[in-house]
Backbone as a chain_set.jsonl record, in Angstrom:
{"seq": "QVQLVESGGGLVQTGGSLRLSCAGSGRTLSSYAMGWFRRAPGKEREFVATIGWSGDSTYYTDSVKGRFTISRDNAKNTVYLQMNSLKPEDTAVYYCASRKVSYFSTRIADFGSWGRGTQVTVSS", "coords": {"N": [[-7.483, 2.626, -18.291], [-7.006, 2.937, -14.764], [-8.5, 3.949, -11.776], [-7.594, 4.793, -8.485], [-8.357, 4.729, -5.053], [-7.467, 5.432, -1.83], [-8.184, 4.498, 1.555], [-8.881, 4.446, 5.11], [-6.862, 5.405, 6.702], [-5.592, 7.21, 9.583], [-5.366, 8.329, 13.013], [-3.368, 6.722, 15.363], [-2.185, 5.035, 18.284], [1.184, 4.224, 19.324], [2.024, 0.879, 18.713], [-0.495, 0.146, 17.99], [-3.028, -0.717, 15.507], [-3.939, -0.495, 12.036], [-5.995, -0.789, 9.141], [-5.547, -0.341, 5.824], [-7.292, 0.432, 2.826], [-7.551, 0.036, -0.689], [-9.347, 0.97, -3.265], [-10.313, 0.136, -6.521], [-11.315, 1.449, -9.704], [-12.774, 1.888, -12.981], [-11.036, 0.123, -14.424], [-10.608, -3.385, -13.895], [-8.681, -4.703, -11.184], [-7.554, -7.151, -11.235], [-5.683, -8.067, -13.094], [-3.391, -6.741, -12.513], [-0.336, -6.362, -10.79], [0.028, -5.019, -7.547], [0.947, -2.286, -5.402], [2.022, -0.803, -2.286], [3.093, 2.314, -1.148], [4.867, 4.857, 0.69], [5.161, 8.186, 2.017], [7.014, 9.753, 4.262], [7.152, 12.524, 6.596], [9.271, 15.026, 5.38], [10.782, 13.241, 3.896], [11.648, 11.124, 1.065], [9.371, 9.444, -1.169], [8.791, 6.022, -0.515], [9.077, 2.498, -1.092], [6.802, 0.096, 0.212], [5.23, -2.363, 0.232], [4.324, -5.081, -1.956], [2.147, -6.952, -4.118], [1.389, -9.782, -6.065], [-0.552, -10.303, -9.093], [-2.327, -12.424, -8.717], [-2.362, -12.672, -6.019], [-0.767, -14.464, -4.681], [1.909, -14.013, -4.26], [4.031, -12.021, -2.333], [5.873, -9.16, -1.151], [7.972, -7.298, 1.004], [9.3, -4.241, 2.324], [12.186, -4.071, 4.434], [11.768, -2.755, 6.89], [9.118, -3.088, 7.608], [8.537, -5.73, 7.679], [7.003, -8.563, 9.083], [5.232, -7.032, 10.476], [3.437, -5.684, 8.785], [0.899, -6.593, 6.422], [0.123, -7.296, 3.154], [-2.665, -7.702, 1.066], [-5.205, -8.914, -1.2], [-8.438, -8.629, -2.711], [-9.777, -9.625, -5.367], [-12.354, -9.928, -6.332], [-13.702, -7.898, -5.096], [-12.332, -5.841, -6.105], [-10.24, -4.628, -4.706], [-7.416, -3.734, -2.727], [-5.52, -4.379, 0.19], [-3.823, -3.162, 3.12], [-2.752, -4.353, 5.966], [-1.737, -3.117, 8.976], [0.147, -3.635, 11.711], [1.409, -3.356, 15.098], [2.286, -0.673, 15.08], [4.581, 2.035, 14.659], [5.992, 5.238, 15.567], [7.651, 6.055, 13.437], [6.341, 5.033, 11.271], [4.58, 6.9, 10.507], [3.137, 8.61, 7.894], [2.076, 9.573, 4.572], [0.217, 7.273, 2.873], [0.237, 5.499, -0.139], [-1.433, 3.719, -2.722], [-0.743, 1.789, -5.656], [-0.782, 0.699, -9.066], [1.115, -1.696, -10.796], [2.871, -1.187, -13.794], [4.571, -2.616, -15.366], [5.475, -5.899, -16.52], [7.094, -7.502, -15.029], [8.585, -8.364, -11.851], [8.84, -5.687, -9.558], [9.899, -3.037, -7.406], [10.19, -0.426, -7.836], [9.365, 2.977, -7.993], [8.998, 4.177, -10.485], [8.089, 2.113, -12.042], [5.48, 1.745, -11.526], [2.251, 2.662, -12.474], [-0.602, 3.878, -12.333], [-1.746, 5.845, -9.643], [-3.056, 6.315, -6.362], [-4.488, 9.0, -4.391], [-3.601, 9.078, -1.83], [-3.544, 8.359, 1.724], [-3.562, 9.549, 5.018], [-1.546, 8.415, 7.644], [-1.004, 8.512, 11.01], [1.037, 7.995, 13.723], [1.141, 8.094, 17.088], [3.264, 8.771, 19.92]], "CA": [[-6.95, 3.278, -17.138], [-7.583, 2.547, -13.495], [-8.479, 4.963, -10.735], [-7.373, 4.183, -7.185], [-8.698, 5.574, -3.921], [-7.082, 4.853, -0.553], [-8.957, 4.867, 2.728], [-8.54, 3.708, 6.31], [-5.852, 6.072, 7.493], [-6.055, 7.891, 10.77], [-4.46, 8.493, 14.14], [-3.301, 5.535, 16.197], [-1.078, 5.034, 19.23], [2.249, 3.256, 19.116], [1.603, -0.48, 19.0], [-1.827, -0.075, 17.48], [-3.204, -1.282, 14.174], [-4.834, 0.097, 11.056], [-6.096, -1.472, 7.862], [-5.775, 0.536, 4.695], [-7.936, -0.153, 1.667], [-7.346, 0.702, -1.962], [-10.424, 0.563, -4.155], [-10.082, 0.457, -7.913], [-12.435, 1.63, -10.609], [-12.353, 2.126, -14.355], [-10.588, -1.184, -14.874], [-10.429, -4.335, -12.807], [-7.313, -4.804, -10.703], [-7.139, -8.546, -11.199], [-4.547, -8.305, -13.972], [-2.3, -5.873, -12.098], [0.351, -6.387, -9.514], [-0.256, -3.792, -6.823], [1.919, -1.927, -4.392], [1.83, 0.277, -1.334], [4.238, 3.178, -0.92], [4.582, 5.882, 1.68], [6.041, 9.335, 2.103], [7.084, 10.293, 5.609], [7.488, 13.948, 6.6], [10.645, 15.366, 5.071], [11.476, 12.15, 3.229], [11.19, 10.726, -0.255], [8.451, 8.328, -1.219], [9.49, 4.758, -0.459], [8.322, 1.27, -1.26], [6.39, -0.582, 1.429], [4.836, -3.748, -0.015], [3.715, -5.349, -3.247], [1.461, -8.227, -4.22], [1.166, -10.196, -7.438], [-1.921, -10.192, -9.586], [-3.148, -13.499, -8.172], [-2.321, -12.597, -4.571], [0.019, -15.55, -4.113], [3.274, -13.579, -4.0], [4.128, -10.737, -1.65], [7.213, -8.727, -0.806], [7.921, -6.157, 1.902], [10.533, -3.602, 2.718], [12.658, -4.653, 5.683], [11.293, -2.056, 8.074], [7.744, -3.453, 7.946], [8.398, -7.187, 7.683], [6.494, -9.096, 10.329], [4.232, -6.133, 11.041], [2.457, -5.327, 7.763], [0.47, -7.644, 5.521], [-0.606, -6.852, 1.986], [-3.566, -8.715, 0.541], [-6.123, -8.381, -2.198], [-9.686, -9.312, -2.984], [-10.058, -9.208, -6.736], [-13.796, -9.866, -6.513], [-14.104, -6.579, -4.626], [-11.465, -4.87, -6.769], [-9.664, -3.9, -3.585], [-6.159, -4.17, -2.132], [-5.466, -3.988, 1.588], [-2.573, -3.184, 3.859], [-2.957, -4.479, 7.398], [-0.567, -2.59, 9.66], [0.141, -3.942, 13.132], [2.575, -2.914, 15.863], [2.701, 0.569, 14.442], [5.595, 2.847, 15.297], [5.959, 6.627, 15.1], [8.309, 6.174, 12.149], [5.404, 4.649, 10.223], [3.779, 8.068, 10.156], [3.367, 8.963, 6.499], [0.972, 9.431, 3.647], [0.324, 5.978, 2.219], [-0.308, 5.472, -1.486], [-1.46, 2.474, -3.468], [-0.432, 1.975, -7.06], [-0.772, -0.486, -9.914], [2.358, -1.85, -11.524], [2.653, -1.124, -15.231], [5.487, -3.535, -16.023], [5.052, -7.278, -16.349], [8.059, -8.188, -14.197], [8.6, -7.912, -10.468], [9.523, -4.429, -9.337], [9.532, -2.174, -6.292], [10.561, 0.917, -8.245], [8.258, 3.906, -8.194], [8.823, 4.431, -11.908], [7.452, 0.959, -12.67], [4.072, 1.765, -11.169], [1.602, 3.652, -13.317], [-1.698, 4.592, -11.701], [-1.55, 6.105, -8.227], [-4.098, 6.965, -5.605], [-4.145, 10.302, -3.841], [-2.965, 8.865, -0.545], [-4.274, 8.469, 2.973], [-2.629, 9.891, 6.082], [-1.412, 7.576, 8.827], [-0.233, 9.177, 12.047], [1.251, 7.132, 14.881], [1.576, 8.918, 18.202], [4.102, 8.105, 20.911]], "C": [[-7.68, 2.806, -15.895], [-7.455, 3.721, -12.526], [-8.417, 4.262, -9.382], [-7.673, 5.192, -6.085], [-8.357, 4.84, -2.639], [-8.018, 5.336, 0.548], [-8.453, 4.068, 3.922], [-7.455, 4.329, 7.155], [-6.457, 6.769, 8.692], [-4.964, 8.007, 11.802], [-4.527, 7.263, 15.027], [-2.103, 5.651, 17.125], [-0.026, 4.012, 18.841], [1.793, 1.869, 19.569], [0.228, -0.827, 18.478], [-1.828, -0.584, 16.057], [-4.148, -0.441, 13.333], [-4.88, -0.807, 9.844], [-6.437, -0.465, 6.783], [-6.43, -0.241, 3.562], [-7.638, 0.69, 0.444], [-8.373, 0.16, -2.928], [-10.146, 1.037, -5.573], [-11.375, 0.626, -8.683], [-11.895, 1.944, -11.998], [-11.916, 0.855, -15.051], [-10.464, -2.101, -13.667], [-8.95, -4.42, -12.452], [-6.744, -6.203, -10.819], [-5.919, -8.844, -12.054], [-3.315, -7.482, -13.602], [-1.654, -6.361, -10.816], [0.153, -5.023, -8.855], [0.804, -3.534, -5.77], [1.421, -0.846, -3.463], [3.155, 1.001, -1.149], [3.87, 4.193, 0.15], [5.602, 7.008, 1.596], [5.944, 9.904, 3.517], [7.458, 11.767, 5.542], [8.973, 14.184, 6.348], [11.432, 14.3, 4.34], [10.892, 11.879, 1.848], [10.185, 9.586, -0.145], [9.234, 7.024, -1.27], [8.535, 3.592, -0.619], [8.003, 0.656, 0.087], [6.116, -2.063, 1.175], [4.251, -3.879, -1.403], [3.111, -6.742, -3.242], [1.202, -8.524, -5.682], [-0.297, -10.17, -7.81], [-2.852, -11.242, -8.999], [-3.207, -13.474, -6.65], [-1.456, -13.641, -3.907], [1.465, -15.177, -3.828], [3.259, -12.19, -3.385], [5.58, -10.433, -1.327], [7.11, -7.435, -0.016], [9.294, -5.531, 2.083], [10.89, -4.056, 4.13], [12.015, -4.028, 6.924], [9.873, -2.44, 8.492], [7.526, -4.957, 7.988], [7.982, -7.681, 9.064], [5.427, -8.248, 10.972], [3.107, -5.815, 10.065], [2.131, -6.54, 6.902], [-0.32, -7.038, 4.376], [-1.461, -8.004, 1.481], [-4.474, -8.077, -0.494], [-7.352, -9.25, -2.306], [-10.116, -8.843, -4.363], [-11.554, -9.118, -7.022], [-14.346, -8.513, -6.082], [-13.274, -5.465, -5.243], [-10.749, -3.985, -5.751], [-8.372, -4.56, -3.115], [-6.088, -3.606, -0.721], [-4.032, -3.957, 2.098], [-2.921, -3.201, 5.343], [-1.666, -4.095, 8.098], [-0.725, -2.823, 11.159], [1.423, -3.433, 13.779], [3.15, -1.621, 15.307], [3.653, 1.37, 15.32], [5.49, 4.28, 14.797], [6.613, 6.817, 13.735], [7.471, 5.671, 10.985], [4.513, 5.803, 9.794], [4.132, 8.543, 8.756], [2.035, 9.032, 5.775], [1.201, 8.137, 2.876], [-0.424, 5.991, 0.898], [-0.38, 4.041, -2.006], [-1.244, 2.778, -4.938], [-0.49, 0.644, -7.787], [0.515, -0.525, -10.717], [2.086, -1.925, -13.017], [3.602, -2.0, -16.024], [5.098, -4.96, -15.662], [6.02, -8.105, -15.518], [8.014, -7.628, -12.781], [9.388, -6.627, -10.324], [9.005, -3.756, -8.074], [9.824, -0.711, -6.602], [9.32, 1.77, -8.497], [7.954, 4.103, -9.668], [8.12, 3.294, -12.634], [5.983, 0.815, -12.293], [3.398, 2.935, -11.872], [0.541, 4.476, -12.627], [-1.486, 4.675, -10.199], [-2.806, 6.693, -7.605], [-3.604, 8.282, -5.047], [-3.535, 10.225, -2.454], [-3.916, 8.998, 0.63], [-3.272, 8.635, 4.11], [-2.702, 8.89, 7.224], [-0.512, 8.298, 9.81], [-0.171, 8.277, 13.27], [1.846, 7.98, 15.99], [2.368, 8.095, 19.204], [3.318, 7.805, 22.175]], "O": [[-8.817, 2.337, -15.96], [-6.425, 4.393, -12.475], [-9.101, 3.263, -9.158], [-7.291, 6.359, -6.174], [-8.883, 3.758, -2.377], [-8.57, 6.434, 0.48], [-7.684, 3.12, 3.76], [-7.154, 3.82, 8.234], [-7.676, 6.902, 8.805], [-3.785, 7.811, 11.507], [-5.611, 6.813, 15.399], [-1.113, 6.299, 16.784], [-0.307, 3.055, 18.119], [1.249, 1.704, 20.661], [-0.173, -1.99, 18.522], [-0.778, -0.85, 15.472], [-5.037, 0.234, 13.852], [-3.914, -1.512, 9.551], [-7.484, 0.181, 6.824], [-6.155, -1.424, 3.366], [-7.491, 1.909, 0.534], [-8.278, -0.988, -3.362], [-9.788, 2.194, -5.796], [-12.396, 0.023, -8.355], [-10.71, 2.229, -12.167], [-12.382, 0.549, -16.149], [-10.239, -1.639, -12.549], [-8.081, -4.233, -13.303], [-5.566, -6.417, -10.531], [-5.187, -9.79, -11.764], [-2.306, -7.525, -14.306], [-2.344, -6.729, -9.866], [0.115, -3.997, -9.535], [1.476, -4.456, -5.308], [0.522, -0.075, -3.8], [4.206, 0.374, -1.011], [2.695, 4.365, 0.475], [6.74, 6.815, 1.168], [4.919, 10.463, 3.909], [8.02, 12.217, 4.544], [9.826, 13.609, 7.024], [12.644, 14.44, 4.178], [9.8, 12.338, 1.51], [10.157, 8.859, 0.848], [10.231, 6.926, -1.986], [7.345, 3.691, -0.32], [8.826, 0.686, 1.002], [6.704, -2.923, 1.831], [3.742, -2.91, -1.967], [3.512, -7.603, -2.459], [0.84, -7.633, -6.451], [-1.17, -10.032, -6.954], [-4.039, -10.979, -8.804], [-4.018, -14.181, -6.052], [-1.41, -13.705, -2.679], [2.184, -15.959, -3.206], [2.56, -11.296, -3.86], [6.412, -11.336, -1.24], [6.276, -6.58, -0.312], [10.318, -6.21, 2.004], [10.011, -4.386, 4.926], [11.751, -4.728, 7.903], [9.465, -2.148, 9.617], [6.426, -5.409, 8.305], [8.539, -7.268, 10.08], [4.775, -8.688, 11.919], [1.951, -5.689, 10.469], [2.978, -7.404, 6.681], [-1.315, -6.347, 4.596], [-1.02, -9.153, 1.473], [-4.506, -6.856, -0.645], [-7.315, -10.449, -2.031], [-10.742, -7.792, -4.507], [-11.978, -8.323, -7.86], [-15.337, -8.036, -6.634], [-13.481, -4.288, -4.946], [-10.663, -2.767, -5.909], [-8.251, -5.785, -3.106], [-6.54, -2.49, -0.467], [-3.151, -4.637, 1.572], [-3.333, -2.187, 5.905], [-0.616, -4.683, 7.838], [-1.625, -2.27, 11.791], [2.397, -3.119, 13.095], [4.357, -1.502, 15.095], [3.545, 1.38, 16.546], [4.954, 4.517, 13.714], [6.17, 7.659, 12.955], [7.847, 5.861, 9.828], [3.771, 5.688, 8.818], [5.291, 8.843, 8.467], [1.004, 8.606, 6.294], [2.266, 7.938, 2.293], [-1.57, 6.434, 0.821], [0.522, 3.242, -1.752], [-1.526, 3.88, -5.408], [-0.272, -0.41, -7.19], [0.954, 0.493, -11.254], [1.182, -2.636, -13.457], [3.454, -2.119, -17.24], [4.471, -5.201, -14.63], [5.791, -9.298, -15.319], [7.469, -6.549, -12.546], [10.471, -6.485, -10.892], [7.834, -3.885, -7.718], [9.717, 0.146, -5.724], [8.36, 1.332, -9.131], [6.791, 4.187, -10.061], [7.606, 3.493, -13.734], [5.324, -0.14, -12.703], [3.908, 4.056, -11.867], [0.756, 5.658, -12.358], [-1.097, 3.698, -9.561], [-3.526, 7.468, -8.235], [-2.437, 8.638, -5.212], [-3.004, 11.218, -1.958], [-4.951, 9.659, 0.545], [-2.256, 7.943, 4.157], [-3.785, 8.559, 7.708], [0.618, 8.655, 9.477], [-1.201, 7.848, 13.79], [2.94, 8.524, 15.841], [2.175, 6.885, 19.328], [3.866, 7.242, 23.123]]}, "num_chains": 1, "name": "protein.A"}
């Protein structure tokens, strides 16, 4: 099993930036594809970004393309989400998760271990 802890959330103005971190423990993350998801107020949890186990493949939901960058440092057992040009609609609790299936997926059900989330608030 792997335990995940998100950090780096906070309050930022529209157009600002934040970098979220997801630290793993219990098991190394190097063999897992990882993902970031978010739940905005009053909405369902949605996919944001995913990265392959080696870090060479990434995929983003349309609403964050060109603004967010997912990356990983397997030596540090950490996954990152760099968020630039933030908008109020990015306000949400952000979760990292490890994918439990061996094929590409953005489905919540295909991710096994989840962190507890970190709050990101973007003010107008």
